[in-house]
PDB file of the backbone (N, CA, C, O) and the ligand in Angstrom, with CONECT records:
HET     ZN  A 101       1
ATOM      1  N   MET A   1      77.115  96.708  65.886  1.00  0.00           N
ATOM      2  CA  MET A   1      77.101  98.085  66.412  1.00  0.00           C
ATOM      3  C   MET A   1      77.973  98.209  67.657  1.00  0.00           C
ATOM      4  O   MET A   1      78.619  99.236  67.863  1.00  0.00           O
ATOM      5  N   THR A   2      77.995  97.168  68.487  1.00  0.00           N
ATOM      6  CA  THR A   2      78.828  97.261  69.694  1.00  0.00           C
ATOM      7  C   THR A   2      80.310  97.285  69.334  1.00  0.00           C
ATOM      8  O   THR A   2      81.115  97.912  70.023  1.00  0.00           O
ATOM      9  N   ASP A   3      80.666  96.592  68.240  1.00  0.00           N
ATOM     10  CA  ASP A   3      82.059  96.606  67.801  1.00  0.00           C
ATOM     11  C   ASP A   3      82.469  98.004  67.368  1.00  0.00           C
ATOM     12  O   ASP A   3      83.560  98.475  67.691  1.00  0.00           O
ATOM     13  N   ILE A   4      81.574  98.665  66.626  1.00  0.00           N
ATOM     14  CA  ILE A   4      81.871 100.020  66.182  1.00  0.00           C
ATOM     15  C   ILE A   4      82.014 100.944  67.383  1.00  0.00           C
ATOM     16  O   ILE A   4      82.889 101.809  67.417  1.00  0.00           O
ATOM     17  N   ARG A   5      81.148 100.751  68.358  1.00  0.00           N
ATOM     18  CA  ARG A   5      81.224 101.582  69.552  1.00  0.00           C
ATOM     19  C   ARG A   5      82.556 101.373  70.266  1.00  0.00           C
ATOM     20  O   ARG A   5      83.185 102.327  70.725  1.00  0.00           O
ATOM     21  N   HIS A   6      82.965 100.142  70.350  1.00  0.00           N
ATOM     22  CA  HIS A   6      84.240  99.838  70.996  1.00  0.00           C
ATOM     23  C   HIS A   6      85.388 100.505  70.247  1.00  0.00           C
ATOM     24  O   HIS A   6      86.339 101.014  70.840  1.00  0.00           O
ATOM     25  N   GLU A   7      85.265 100.483  68.937  1.00  0.00           N
ATOM     26  CA  GLU A   7      86.278 101.121  68.093  1.00  0.00           C
ATOM     27  C   GLU A   7      86.397 102.611  68.423  1.00  0.00           C
ATOM     28  O   GLU A   7      87.500 103.153  68.496  1.00  0.00           O
ATOM     29  N   TRP A   8      85.267 103.257  68.619  1.00  0.00           N
ATOM     30  CA  TRP A   8      85.282 104.685  68.947  1.00  0.00           C
ATOM     31  C   TRP A   8      85.900 104.925  70.314  1.00  0.00           C
ATOM     32  O   TRP A   8      86.660 105.873  70.510  1.00  0.00           O
ATOM     33  N   ASP A   9      85.564 104.057  71.253  1.00  0.00           N
ATOM     34  CA  ASP A   9      86.133 104.208  72.595  1.00  0.00           C
ATOM     35  C   ASP A   9      87.648 104.094  72.535  1.00  0.00           C
ATOM     36  O   ASP A   9      88.378 104.793  73.237  1.00  0.00           O
ATOM     37  N   HIS A  10      88.090 103.196  71.680  1.00  0.00           N
ATOM     38  CA  HIS A  10      89.513 102.966  71.547  1.00  0.00           C
ATOM     39  C   HIS A  10      90.183 104.166  70.867  1.00  0.00           C
ATOM     40  O   HIS A  10      91.305 104.555  71.192  1.00  0.00           O
ATOM     41  N   ARG A  11      89.446 104.729  69.913  1.00  0.00           N
ATOM     42  CA  ARG A  11      90.006 105.793  69.088  1.00  0.00           C
ATOM     43  C   ARG A  11      90.082 107.125  69.827  1.00  0.00           C
ATOM     44  O   ARG A  11      91.078 107.843  69.737  1.00  0.00           O
ATOM     45  N   ILE A  12      89.026 107.441  70.552  1.00  0.00           N
ATOM     46  CA  ILE A  12      88.961 108.762  71.171  1.00  0.00           C
ATOM     47  C   ILE A  12      89.303 108.665  72.645  1.00  0.00           C
ATOM     48  O   ILE A  12      88.421 108.462  73.479  1.00  0.00           O
ATOM     49  N   LYS A  13      90.559 108.807  72.964  1.00  0.00           N
ATOM     50  CA  LYS A  13      90.910 108.872  74.374  1.00  0.00           C
ATOM     51  C   LYS A  13      91.987 109.922  74.644  1.00  0.00           C
ATOM     52  O   LYS A  13      92.375 110.139  75.792  1.00  0.00           O
ATOM     53  N   ASP A  14      92.464 110.569  73.587  1.00  0.00           N
ATOM     54  CA  ASP A  14      93.426 111.639  73.834  1.00  0.00           C
ATOM     55  C   ASP A  14      92.676 112.933  74.166  1.00  0.00           C
ATOM     56  O   ASP A  14      91.629 113.239  73.595  1.00  0.00           O
ATOM     57  N   TRP A  15      93.241 113.660  75.090  1.00  0.00           N
ATOM     58  CA  TRP A  15      92.541 114.813  75.634  1.00  0.00           C
ATOM     59  C   TRP A  15      92.193 115.890  74.605  1.00  0.00           C
ATOM     60  O   TRP A  15      91.072 116.398  74.628  1.00  0.00           O
ATOM     61  N   PRO A  16      93.120 116.263  73.692  1.00  0.00           N
ATOM     62  CA  PRO A  16      92.764 117.310  72.721  1.00  0.00           C
ATOM     63  C   PRO A  16      91.508 116.955  71.911  1.00  0.00           C
ATOM     64  O   PRO A  16      90.659 117.812  71.665  1.00  0.00           O
ATOM     65  N   THR A  17      91.402 115.708  71.509  1.00  0.00           N
ATOM     66  CA  THR A  17      90.224 115.289  70.735  1.00  0.00           C
ATOM     67  C   THR A  17      88.970 115.335  71.592  1.00  0.00           C
ATOM     68  O   THR A  17      87.927 115.823  71.155  1.00  0.00           O
ATOM     69  N   ILE A  18      89.075 114.825  72.818  1.00  0.00           N
ATOM     70  CA  ILE A  18      87.925 114.828  73.719  1.00  0.00           C
ATOM     71  C   ILE A  18      87.495 116.265  74.025  1.00  0.00           C
ATOM     72  O   ILE A  18      86.305 116.576  74.073  1.00  0.00           O
ATOM     73  N   HIS A  19      88.480 117.122  74.229  1.00  0.00           N
ATOM     74  CA  HIS A  19      88.170 118.516  74.551  1.00  0.00           C
ATOM     75  C   HIS A  19      87.472 119.200  73.385  1.00  0.00           C
ATOM     76  O   HIS A  19      86.534 119.972  73.583  1.00  0.00           O
ATOM     77  N   LYS A  20      87.929 118.916  72.171  1.00  0.00           N
ATOM     78  CA  LYS A  20      87.300 119.488  70.988  1.00  0.00           C
ATOM     79  C   LYS A  20      85.857 118.989  70.873  1.00  0.00           C
ATOM     80  O   LYS A  20      84.945 119.765  70.587  1.00  0.00           O
ATOM     81  N   ILE A  21      85.665 117.712  71.095  1.00  0.00           N
ATOM     82  CA  ILE A  21      84.320 117.139  71.018  1.00  0.00           C
ATOM     83  C   ILE A  21      83.409 117.777  72.063  1.00  0.00           C
ATOM     84  O   ILE A  21      82.262 118.119  71.772  1.00  0.00           O
ATOM     85  N   ALA A  22      83.927 117.934  73.283  1.00  0.00           N
ATOM     86  CA  ALA A  22      83.124 118.560  74.345  1.00  0.00           C
ATOM     87  C   ALA A  22      82.740 119.984  73.955  1.00  0.00           C
ATOM     88  O   ALA A  22      81.601 120.406  74.155  1.00  0.00           O
ATOM     89  N   ASN A  23      83.701 120.721  73.397  1.00  0.00           N
ATOM     90  CA  ASN A  23      83.419 122.090  72.942  1.00  0.00           C
ATOM     91  C   ASN A  23      82.337 122.104  71.880  1.00  0.00           C
ATOM     92  O   ASN A  23      81.403 122.904  71.933  1.00  0.00           O
ATOM     93  N   ASP A  24      82.477 121.202  70.913  1.00  0.00           N
ATOM     94  CA  ASP A  24      81.535 121.185  69.802  1.00  0.00           C
ATOM     95  C   ASP A  24      80.167 120.660  70.224  1.00  0.00           C
ATOM     96  O   ASP A  24      79.167 120.897  69.546  1.00  0.00           O
ATOM     97  N   LEU A  25      80.130 119.954  71.337  1.00  0.00           N
ATOM     98  CA  LEU A  25      78.839 119.523  71.884  1.00  0.00           C
ATOM     99  C   LEU A  25      78.173 120.668  72.648  1.00  0.00           C
ATOM    100  O   LEU A  25      77.021 120.567  73.070  1.00  0.00           O
ATOM    101  N   GLY A  26      78.932 121.767  72.816  1.00  0.00           N
ATOM    102  CA  GLY A  26      78.374 122.913  73.527  1.00  0.00           C
ATOM    103  C   GLY A  26      78.554 122.819  75.030  1.00  0.00           C
ATOM    104  O   GLY A  26      77.915 123.556  75.780  1.00  0.00           O
ATOM    105  N   LEU A  27      79.422 121.914  75.477  1.00  0.00           N
ATOM    106  CA  LEU A  27      79.656 121.783  76.912  1.00  0.00           C
ATOM    107  C   LEU A  27      80.604 122.886  77.369  1.00  0.00           C
ATOM    108  O   LEU A  27      81.611 123.166  76.718  1.00  0.00           O
ATOM    109  N   ALA A  28      80.272 123.499  78.486  1.00  0.00           N
ATOM    110  CA  ALA A  28      81.132 124.535  79.051  1.00  0.00           C
ATOM    111  C   ALA A  28      81.705 124.020  80.357  1.00  0.00           C
ATOM    112  O   ALA A  28      81.102 123.183  81.029  1.00  0.00           O
ATOM    113  N   GLY A  29      82.877 124.531  80.709  1.00  0.00           N
ATOM    114  CA  GLY A  29      83.464 124.090  81.964  1.00  0.00           C
ATOM    115  C   GLY A  29      84.879 124.586  82.119  1.00  0.00           C
ATOM    116  O   GLY A  29      85.319 125.501  81.422  1.00  0.00           O
ATOM    117  N   GLU A  30      85.591 123.960  83.054  1.00  0.00           N
ATOM    118  CA  GLU A  30      86.973 124.332  83.313  1.00  0.00           C
ATOM    119  C   GLU A  30      87.813 123.072  83.362  1.00  0.00           C
ATOM    120  O   GLU A  30      87.465 122.110  84.047  1.00  0.00           O
ATOM    121  N   GLY A  31      88.909 123.080  82.640  1.00  0.00           N
ATOM    122  CA  GLY A  31      89.796 121.929  82.661  1.00  0.00           C
ATOM    123  C   GLY A  31      89.067 120.671  82.241  1.00  0.00           C
ATOM    124  O   GLY A  31      88.442 120.625  81.182  1.00  0.00           O
ATOM    125  N   HIS A  32      89.152 119.658  83.074  1.00  0.00           N
ATOM    126  CA  HIS A  32      88.509 118.379  82.760  1.00  0.00           C
ATOM    127  C   HIS A  32      87.082 118.302  83.294  1.00  0.00           C
ATOM    128  O   HIS A  32      86.442 117.254  83.211  1.00  0.00           O
ATOM    129  N   HIS A  33      86.587 119.400  83.839  1.00  0.00           N
ATOM    130  CA  HIS A  33      85.242 119.382  84.407  1.00  0.00           C
ATOM    131  C   HIS A  33      84.291 120.227  83.572  1.00  0.00           C
ATOM    132  O   HIS A  33      84.615 121.347  83.175  1.00  0.00           O
ATOM    133  N   PHE A  34      83.114 119.671  83.313  1.00  0.00           N
ATOM    134  CA  PHE A  34      82.129 120.359  82.481  1.00  0.00           C
ATOM    135  C   PHE A  34      80.780 120.378  83.185  1.00  0.00           C
ATOM    136  O   PHE A  34      80.509 119.573  84.076  1.00  0.00           O
ATOM    137  N   TYR A  35      79.949 121.312  82.763  1.00  0.00           N
ATOM    138  CA  TYR A  35      78.577 121.297  83.248  1.00  0.00           C
ATOM    139  C   TYR A  35      77.854 120.125  82.594  1.00  0.00           C
ATOM    140  O   TYR A  35      77.955 119.909  81.387  1.00  0.00           O
ATOM    141  N   CYS A  36      77.138 119.389  83.401  1.00  0.00           N
ATOM    142  CA  CYS A  36      76.470 118.173  82.936  1.00  0.00           C
ATOM    143  C   CYS A  36      75.226 118.548  82.114  1.00  0.00           C
ATOM    144  O   CYS A  36      74.352 119.265  82.601  1.00  0.00           O
ATOM    145  N   PRO A  37      75.152 118.060  80.866  1.00  0.00           N
ATOM    146  CA  PRO A  37      73.962 118.383  80.054  1.00  0.00           C
ATOM    147  C   PRO A  37      72.689 117.759  80.627  1.00  0.00           C
ATOM    148  O   PRO A  37      71.577 118.187  80.321  1.00  0.00           O
ATOM    149  N   GLY A  38      72.879 116.737  81.465  1.00  0.00           N
ATOM    150  CA  GLY A  38      71.713 116.073  82.032  1.00  0.00           C
ATOM    151  C   GLY A  38      71.119 116.800  83.223  1.00  0.00           C
ATOM    152  O   GLY A  38      69.900 116.945  83.317  1.00  0.00           O
ATOM    153  N   CYS A  39      71.976 117.266  84.145  1.00  0.00           N
ATOM    154  CA  CYS A  39      71.441 117.823  85.389  1.00  0.00           C
ATOM    155  C   CYS A  39      71.862 119.271  85.639  1.00  0.00           C
ATOM    156  O   CYS A  39      71.439 119.861  86.633  1.00  0.00           O
ATOM    157  N   GLN A  40      72.686 119.861  84.760  1.00  0.00           N
ATOM    158  CA  GLN A  40      73.108 121.251  84.957  1.00  0.00           C
ATOM    159  C   GLN A  40      72.869 122.087  83.690  1.00  0.00           C
ATOM    160  O   GLN A  40      73.778 122.767  83.215  1.00  0.00           O
ATOM    161  N   PRO A  41      71.652 122.035  83.149  1.00  0.00           N
ATOM    162  CA  PRO A  41      71.396 122.793  81.922  1.00  0.00           C
ATOM    163  C   PRO A  41      71.548 124.302  82.111  1.00  0.00           C
ATOM    164  O   PRO A  41      71.812 125.026  81.151  1.00  0.00           O
ATOM    165  N   LEU A  42      71.385 124.773  83.335  1.00  0.00           N
ATOM    166  CA  LEU A  42      71.483 126.218  83.596  1.00  0.00           C
ATOM    167  C   LEU A  42      72.903 126.635  83.973  1.00  0.00           C
ATOM    168  O   LEU A  42      73.187 127.819  84.154  1.00  0.00           O
ATOM    169  N   ARG A  43      73.792 125.642  84.088  1.00  0.00           N
ATOM    170  CA  ARG A  43      75.208 125.912  84.356  1.00  0.00           C
ATOM    171  C   ARG A  43      75.421 126.738  85.620  1.00  0.00           C
ATOM    172  O   ARG A  43      76.224 127.671  85.633  1.00  0.00           O
ATOM    173  N   ASN A  44      74.709 126.394  86.663  1.00  0.00           N
ATOM    174  CA  ASN A  44      74.971 127.075  87.929  1.00  0.00           C
ATOM    175  C   ASN A  44      75.750 126.157  88.871  1.00  0.00           C
ATOM    176  O   ASN A  44      75.699 124.933  88.745  1.00  0.00           O
ATOM    177  N   GLY A  45      76.467 126.761  89.809  1.00  0.00           N
ATOM    178  CA  GLY A  45      77.313 125.991  90.700  1.00  0.00           C
ATOM    179  C   GLY A  45      78.597 125.599  90.010  1.00  0.00           C
ATOM    180  O   GLY A  45      79.026 126.239  89.050  1.00  0.00           O
ATOM    181  N   ALA A  46      79.207 124.538  90.509  1.00  0.00           N
ATOM    182  CA  ALA A  46      80.462 124.076  89.932  1.00  0.00           C
ATOM    183  C   ALA A  46      80.186 123.005  88.886  1.00  0.00           C
ATOM    184  O   ALA A  46      79.247 122.221  89.024  1.00  0.00           O
ATOM    185  N   PRO A  47      81.008 122.973  87.838  1.00  0.00           N
ATOM    186  CA  PRO A  47      80.838 121.902  86.838  1.00  0.00           C
ATOM    187  C   PRO A  47      81.089 120.538  87.473  1.00  0.00           C
ATOM    188  O   PRO A  47      82.138 120.312  88.075  1.00  0.00           O
ATOM    189  N   GLU A  48      80.136 119.644  87.340  1.00  0.00           N
ATOM    190  CA  GLU A  48      80.211 118.367  88.068  1.00  0.00           C
ATOM    191  C   GLU A  48      80.552 117.173  87.194  1.00  0.00           C
ATOM    192  O   GLU A  48      80.742 116.064  87.693  1.00  0.00           O
ATOM    193  N   LEU A  49      80.628 117.399  85.901  1.00  0.00           N
ATOM    194  CA  LEU A  49      80.880 116.268  85.008  1.00  0.00           C
ATOM    195  C   LEU A  49      82.364 116.220  84.659  1.00  0.00           C
ATOM    196  O   LEU A  49      82.898 117.140  84.039  1.00  0.00           O
ATOM    197  N   ALA A  50      83.012 115.152  85.059  1.00  0.00           N
ATOM    198  CA  ALA A  50      84.447 115.007  84.809  1.00  0.00           C
ATOM    199  C   ALA A  50      84.679 114.067  83.636  1.00  0.00           C
ATOM    200  O   ALA A  50      84.004 113.046  83.506  1.00  0.00           O
ATOM    201  N   ILE A  51      85.639 114.415  82.780  1.00  0.00           N
ATOM    202  CA  ILE A  51      86.003 113.550  81.668  1.00  0.00           C
ATOM    203  C   ILE A  51      87.458 113.139  81.837  1.00  0.00           C
ATOM    204  O   ILE A  51      88.349 113.979  81.962  1.00  0.00           O
ATOM    205  N   ARG A  52      87.674 111.846  81.839  1.00  0.00           N
ATOM    206  CA  ARG A  52      89.028 111.312  82.001  1.00  0.00           C
ATOM    207  C   ARG A  52      89.245 110.174  81.015  1.00  0.00           C
ATOM    208  O   ARG A  52      88.533 109.171  81.046  1.00  0.00           O
ATOM    209  N   GLU A  53      90.227 110.333  80.145  1.00  0.00           N
ATOM    210  CA  GLU A  53      90.654 109.244  79.263  1.00  0.00           C
ATOM    211  C   GLU A  53      89.497 108.522  78.580  1.00  0.00           C
ATOM    212  O   GLU A  53      89.418 107.294  78.587  1.00  0.00           O
ATOM    213  N   GLY A  54      88.616 109.301  78.000  1.00  0.00           N
ATOM    214  CA  GLY A  54      87.570 108.696  77.195  1.00  0.00           C
ATOM    215  C   GLY A  54      86.328 108.267  77.955  1.00  0.00           C
ATOM    216  O   GLY A  54      85.395 107.716  77.372  1.00  0.00           O
ATOM    217  N   ASN A  55      86.317 108.519  79.262  1.00  0.00           N
ATOM    218  CA  ASN A  55      85.115 108.212  80.029  1.00  0.00           C
ATOM    219  C   ASN A  55      84.668 109.445  80.793  1.00  0.00           C
ATOM    220  O   ASN A  55      85.485 110.272  81.198  1.00  0.00           O
ATOM    221  N   PHE A  56      83.377 109.555  80.979  1.00  0.00           N
ATOM    222  CA  PHE A  56      82.880 110.692  81.744  1.00  0.00           C
ATOM    223  C   PHE A  56      82.052 110.201  82.927  1.00  0.00           C
ATOM    224  O   PHE A  56      81.497 109.103  82.906  1.00  0.00           O
ATOM    225  N   GLU A  57      81.983 111.034  83.951  1.00  0.00           N
ATOM    226  CA  GLU A  57      81.136 110.732  85.095  1.00  0.00           C
ATOM    227  C   GLU A  57      80.648 112.035  85.700  1.00  0.00           C
ATOM    228  O   GLU A  57      81.434 112.953  85.934  1.00  0.00           O
ATOM    229  N   CYS A  58      79.353 112.114  85.952  1.00  0.00           N
ATOM    230  CA  CYS A  58      78.798 113.278  86.625  1.00  0.00           C
ATOM    231  C   CYS A  58      78.648 112.947  88.108  1.00  0.00           C
ATOM    232  O   CYS A  58      78.003 111.966  88.479  1.00  0.00           O
ATOM    233  N   PHE A  59      79.256 113.782  88.945  1.00  0.00           N
ATOM    234  CA  PHE A  59      79.227 113.515  90.381  1.00  0.00           C
ATOM    235  C   PHE A  59      77.913 113.967  91.012  1.00  0.00           C
ATOM    236  O   PHE A  59      77.657 113.717  92.190  1.00  0.00           O
ATOM    237  N   ARG A  60      77.094 114.628  90.217  1.00  0.00           N
ATOM    238  CA  ARG A  60      75.836 115.123  90.752  1.00  0.00           C
ATOM    239  C   ARG A  60      74.694 114.130  90.495  1.00  0.00           C
ATOM    240  O   ARG A  60      74.006 113.708  91.425  1.00  0.00           O
ATOM    241  N   CYS A  61      74.504 113.759  89.205  1.00  0.00           N
ATOM    242  CA  CYS A  61      73.387 112.869  88.879  1.00  0.00           C
ATOM    243  C   CYS A  61      73.824 111.435  88.634  1.00  0.00           C
ATOM    244  O   CYS A  61      72.987 110.547  88.472  1.00  0.00           O
ATOM    245  N   GLY A  62      75.146 111.201  88.606  1.00  0.00           N
ATOM    246  CA  GLY A  62      75.622 109.837  88.468  1.00  0.00           C
ATOM    247  C   GLY A  62      75.692 109.330  87.034  1.00  0.00           C
ATOM    248  O   GLY A  62      76.015 108.164  86.808  1.00  0.00           O
ATOM    249  N   ALA A  63      75.390 110.200  86.051  1.00  0.00           N
ATOM    250  CA  ALA A  63      75.506 109.783  84.655  1.00  0.00           C
ATOM    251  C   ALA A  63      76.962 109.461  84.363  1.00  0.00           C
ATOM    252  O   ALA A  63      77.863 110.192  84.775  1.00  0.00           O
ATOM    253  N   ARG A  64      77.188 108.375  83.658  1.00  0.00           N
ATOM    254  CA  ARG A  64      78.553 108.012  83.320  1.00  0.00           C
ATOM    255  C   ARG A  64      78.568 107.179  82.050  1.00  0.00           C
ATOM    256  O   ARG A  64      77.554 106.607  81.652  1.00  0.00           O
ATOM    257  N   GLY A  65      79.733 107.119  81.422  1.00  0.00           N
ATOM    258  CA  GLY A  65      79.829 106.324  80.203  1.00  0.00           C
ATOM    259  C   GLY A  65      81.057 106.698  79.402  1.00  0.00           C
ATOM    260  O   GLY A  65      81.998 107.309  79.908  1.00  0.00           O
ATOM    261  N   ASP A  66      81.021 106.315  78.139  1.00  0.00           N
ATOM    262  CA  ASP A  66      82.152 106.586  77.257  1.00  0.00           C
ATOM    263  C   ASP A  66      81.873 107.824  76.400  1.00  0.00           C
ATOM    264  O   ASP A  66      80.883 108.525  76.606  1.00  0.00           O
ATOM    265  N   VAL A  67      82.754 108.075  75.444  1.00  0.00           N
ATOM    266  CA  VAL A  67      82.591 109.267  74.610  1.00  0.00           C
ATOM    267  C   VAL A  67      81.292 109.197  73.809  1.00  0.00           C
ATOM    268  O   VAL A  67      80.583 110.194  73.667  1.00  0.00           O
ATOM    269  N   VAL A  68      80.993 108.014  73.293  1.00  0.00           N
ATOM    270  CA  VAL A  68      79.746 107.862  72.547  1.00  0.00           C
ATOM    271  C   VAL A  68      78.549 108.169  73.461  1.00  0.00           C
ATOM    272  O   VAL A  68      77.578 108.801  73.045  1.00  0.00           O
ATOM    273  N   GLY A  69      78.641 107.715  74.689  1.00  0.00           N
ATOM    274  CA  GLY A  69      77.571 107.986  75.659  1.00  0.00           C
ATOM    275  C   GLY A  69      77.448 109.472  75.955  1.00  0.00           C
ATOM    276  O   GLY A  69      76.349 109.986  76.162  1.00  0.00           O
ATOM    277  N   LEU A  70      78.584 110.157  75.974  1.00  0.00           N
ATOM    278  CA  LEU A  70      78.558 111.602  76.223  1.00  0.00           C
ATOM    279  C   LEU A  70      77.842 112.334  75.082  1.00  0.00           C
ATOM    280  O   LEU A  70      77.060 113.255  75.316  1.00  0.00           O
ATOM    281  N   VAL A  71      78.120 111.912  73.856  1.00  0.00           N
ATOM    282  CA  VAL A  71      77.445 112.510  72.705  1.00  0.00           C
ATOM    283  C   VAL A  71      75.940 112.257  72.798  1.00  0.00           C
ATOM    284  O   VAL A  71      75.137 113.153  72.541  1.00  0.00           O
ATOM    285  N   LYS A  72      75.569 111.037  73.165  1.00  0.00           N
ATOM    286  CA  LYS A  72      74.149 110.708  73.314  1.00  0.00           C
ATOM    287  C   LYS A  72      73.492 111.602  74.354  1.00  0.00           C
ATOM    288  O   LYS A  72      72.386 112.104  74.150  1.00  0.00           O
ATOM    289  N   LEU A  73      74.186 111.795  75.472  1.00  0.00           N
ATOM    290  CA  LEU A  73      73.634 112.598  76.570  1.00  0.00           C
ATOM    291  C   LEU A  73      73.504 114.073  76.160  1.00  0.00           C
ATOM    292  O   LEU A  73      72.478 114.711  76.398  1.00  0.00           O
ATOM    293  N   ALA A  74      74.563 114.594  75.540  1.00  0.00           N
ATOM    294  CA  ALA A  74      74.577 116.027  75.223  1.00  0.00           C
ATOM    295  C   ALA A  74      73.615 116.363  74.086  1.00  0.00           C
ATOM    296  O   ALA A  74      73.003 117.431  74.073  1.00  0.00           O
ATOM    297  N   ARG A  75      73.490 115.444  73.138  1.00  0.00           N
ATOM    298  CA  ARG A  75      72.640 115.716  71.981  1.00  0.00           C
ATOM    299  C   ARG A  75      71.274 115.058  72.096  1.00  0.00           C
ATOM    300  O   ARG A  75      70.407 115.235  71.240  1.00  0.00           O
ATOM    301  N   LYS A  76      71.100 114.296  73.171  1.00  0.00           N
ATOM    302  CA  LYS A  76      69.833 113.593  73.393  1.00  0.00           C
ATOM    303  C   LYS A  76      69.413 112.802  72.161  1.00  0.00           C
ATOM    304  O   LYS A  76      68.273 112.872  71.700  1.00  0.00           O
ATOM    305  N   CYS A  77      70.386 112.044  71.647  1.00  0.00           N
ATOM    306  CA  CYS A  77      70.122 111.256  70.442  1.00  0.00           C
ATOM    307  C   CYS A  77      70.401 109.783  70.749  1.00  0.00           C
ATOM    308  O   CYS A  77      70.827 109.435  71.850  1.00  0.00           O
ATOM    309  N   ASP A  78      70.152 108.928  69.756  1.00  0.00           N
ATOM    310  CA  ASP A  78      70.421 107.514  69.970  1.00  0.00           C
ATOM    311  C   ASP A  78      71.845 107.157  69.532  1.00  0.00           C
ATOM    312  O   ASP A  78      72.603 108.002  69.056  1.00  0.00           O
ATOM    313  N   LEU A  79      72.175 105.888  69.710  1.00  0.00           N
ATOM    314  CA  LEU A  79      73.543 105.437  69.461  1.00  0.00           C
ATOM    315  C   LEU A  79      73.969 105.680  68.005  1.00  0.00           C
ATOM    316  O   LEU A  79      75.064 106.178  67.741  1.00  0.00           O
ATOM    317  N   GLU A  80      73.093 105.323  67.082  1.00  0.00           N
ATOM    318  CA  GLU A  80      73.443 105.490  65.677  1.00  0.00           C
ATOM    319  C   GLU A  80      73.717 106.949  65.326  1.00  0.00           C
ATOM    320  O   GLU A  80      74.683 107.260  64.629  1.00  0.00           O
ATOM    321  N   ALA A  81      72.855 107.839  65.816  1.00  0.00           N
ATOM    322  CA  ALA A  81      73.024 109.266  65.537  1.00  0.00           C
ATOM    323  C   ALA A  81      74.299 109.789  66.194  1.00  0.00           C
ATOM    324  O   ALA A  81      74.981 110.646  65.633  1.00  0.00           O
ATOM    325  N   ALA A  82      74.620 109.277  67.375  1.00  0.00           N
ATOM    326  CA  ALA A  82      75.829 109.713  68.079  1.00  0.00           C
ATOM    327  C   ALA A  82      77.079 109.332  67.288  1.00  0.00           C
ATOM    328  O   ALA A  82      78.007 110.130  67.159  1.00  0.00           O
ATOM    329  N   ILE A  83      77.094 108.129  66.768  1.00  0.00           N
ATOM    330  CA  ILE A  83      78.247 107.679  65.987  1.00  0.00           C
ATOM    331  C   ILE A  83      78.350 108.458  64.679  1.00  0.00           C
ATOM    332  O   ILE A  83      79.445 108.812  64.243  1.00  0.00           O
ATOM    333  N   ALA A  84      77.201 108.722  64.056  1.00  0.00           N
ATOM    334  CA  ALA A  84      77.207 109.514  62.821  1.00  0.00           C
ATOM    335  C   ALA A  84      77.757 110.912  63.096  1.00  0.00           C
ATOM    336  O   ALA A  84      78.504 111.461  62.286  1.00  0.00           O
ATOM    337  N   TRP A  85      77.386 111.479  64.231  1.00  0.00           N
ATOM    338  CA  TRP A  85      77.880 112.812  64.591  1.00  0.00           C
ATOM    339  C   TRP A  85      79.398 112.774  64.802  1.00  0.00           C
ATOM    340  O   TRP A  85      80.117 113.665  64.352  1.00  0.00           O
ATOM    341  N   LEU A  86      79.874 111.735  65.491  1.00  0.00           N
ATOM    342  CA  LEU A  86      81.312 111.601  65.739  1.00  0.00           C
ATOM    343  C   LEU A  86      82.087 111.448  64.430  1.00  0.00           C
ATOM    344  O   LEU A  86      83.187 111.980  64.281  1.00  0.00           O
ATOM    345  N   GLU A  87      81.499 110.712  63.485  1.00  0.00           N
ATOM    346  CA  GLU A  87      82.164 110.547  62.190  1.00  0.00           C
ATOM    347  C   GLU A  87      82.320 111.894  61.489  1.00  0.00           C
ATOM    348  O   GLU A  87      83.381 112.205  60.949  1.00  0.00           O
ATOM    349  N   ARG A  88      81.257 112.685  61.505  1.00  0.00           N
ATOM    350  CA  ARG A  88      81.342 114.011  60.890  1.00  0.00           C
ATOM    351  C   ARG A  88      82.335 114.880  61.650  1.00  0.00           C
ATOM    352  O   ARG A  88      83.141 115.594  61.053  1.00  0.00           O
ATOM    353  N   GLU A  89      82.266 114.810  62.954  1.00  0.00           N
ATOM    354  CA  GLU A  89      83.074 115.645  63.825  1.00  0.00           C
ATOM    355  C   GLU A  89      84.568 115.399  63.636  1.00  0.00           C
ATOM    356  O   GLU A  89      85.360 116.341  63.603  1.00  0.00           O
ATOM    357  N   THR A  90      84.941 114.150  63.514  1.00  0.00           N
ATOM    358  CA  THR A  90      86.357 113.806  63.448  1.00  0.00           C
ATOM    359  C   THR A  90      86.820 113.596  62.002  1.00  0.00           C
ATOM    360  O   THR A  90      87.984 113.276  61.759  1.00  0.00           O
ATOM    361  N   GLY A  91      85.916 113.774  61.056  1.00  0.00           N
ATOM    362  CA  GLY A  91      86.294 113.662  59.652  1.00  0.00           C
ATOM    363  C   GLY A  91      86.687 112.258  59.250  1.00  0.00           C
ATOM    364  O   GLY A  91      87.494 112.076  58.339  1.00  0.00           O
ATOM    365  N   THR A  92      86.127 111.263  59.915  1.00  0.00           N
ATOM    366  CA  THR A  92      86.490 109.882  59.608  1.00  0.00           C
ATOM    367  C   THR A  92      85.332 109.135  58.959  1.00  0.00           C
ATOM    368  O   THR A  92      85.298 107.905  58.947  1.00  0.00           O
ATOM    369  N   GLU A  93      84.399 109.887  58.429  1.00  0.00           N
ATOM    370  CA  GLU A  93      83.233 109.249  57.829  1.00  0.00           C
ATOM    371  C   GLU A  93      83.655 108.224  56.784  1.00  0.00           C
ATOM    372  O   GLU A  93      84.432 108.524  55.877  1.00  0.00           O
ATOM    373  N   GLY A  94      83.136 107.024  56.924  1.00  0.00           N
ATOM    374  CA  GLY A  94      83.395 105.998  55.933  1.00  0.00           C
ATOM    375  C   GLY A  94      84.728 105.284  56.061  1.00  0.00           C
ATOM    376  O   GLY A  94      85.041 104.422  55.240  1.00  0.00           O
ATOM    377  N   THR A  95      85.522 105.622  57.072  1.00  0.00           N
ATOM    378  CA  THR A  95      86.831 104.971  57.190  1.00  0.00           C
ATOM    379  C   THR A  95      86.796 103.767  58.115  1.00  0.00           C
ATOM    380  O   THR A  95      87.753 102.994  58.159  1.00  0.00           O
ATOM    381  N   LEU A  96      85.693 103.596  58.862  1.00  0.00           N
ATOM    382  CA  LEU A  96      85.604 102.442  59.741  1.00  0.00           C
ATOM    383  C   LEU A  96      85.221 101.216  58.908  1.00  0.00           C
ATOM    384  O   LEU A  96      84.483 101.336  57.930  1.00  0.00           O
ATOM    385  N   PRO A  97      85.717 100.048  59.292  1.00  0.00           N
ATOM    386  CA  PRO A  97      85.401  98.822  58.550  1.00  0.00           C
ATOM    387  C   PRO A  97      83.910  98.495  58.618  1.00  0.00           C
ATOM    388  O   PRO A  97      83.470  97.496  58.047  1.00  0.00           O
TER     389      PRO A  97
HETATM  390 ZN    ZN A 101      74.651 115.250  85.841  1.00  0.00          ZN2+
END
């Protein structure tokens, strides 16, 4: 499972893909900054969660991780469900070794 996760981290680092994923996760924000699903559910103040090259970090609550971690945080699901969602999202279901 960690190998598959690494594969996803490697695969998803271009901004258009990350931005699409953030949109489809229901994250709102401006540019590379989004409201944190963990600590800003009401979307007040400035968006504190920054996404850069496949990694995210929230400057408010300190949540950080990779794209798979972002899916887990936004959807409040486990690793397996997050990867399954990414497969559906990117249309790559069944193409990973
Ligand atoms: Zn946060």
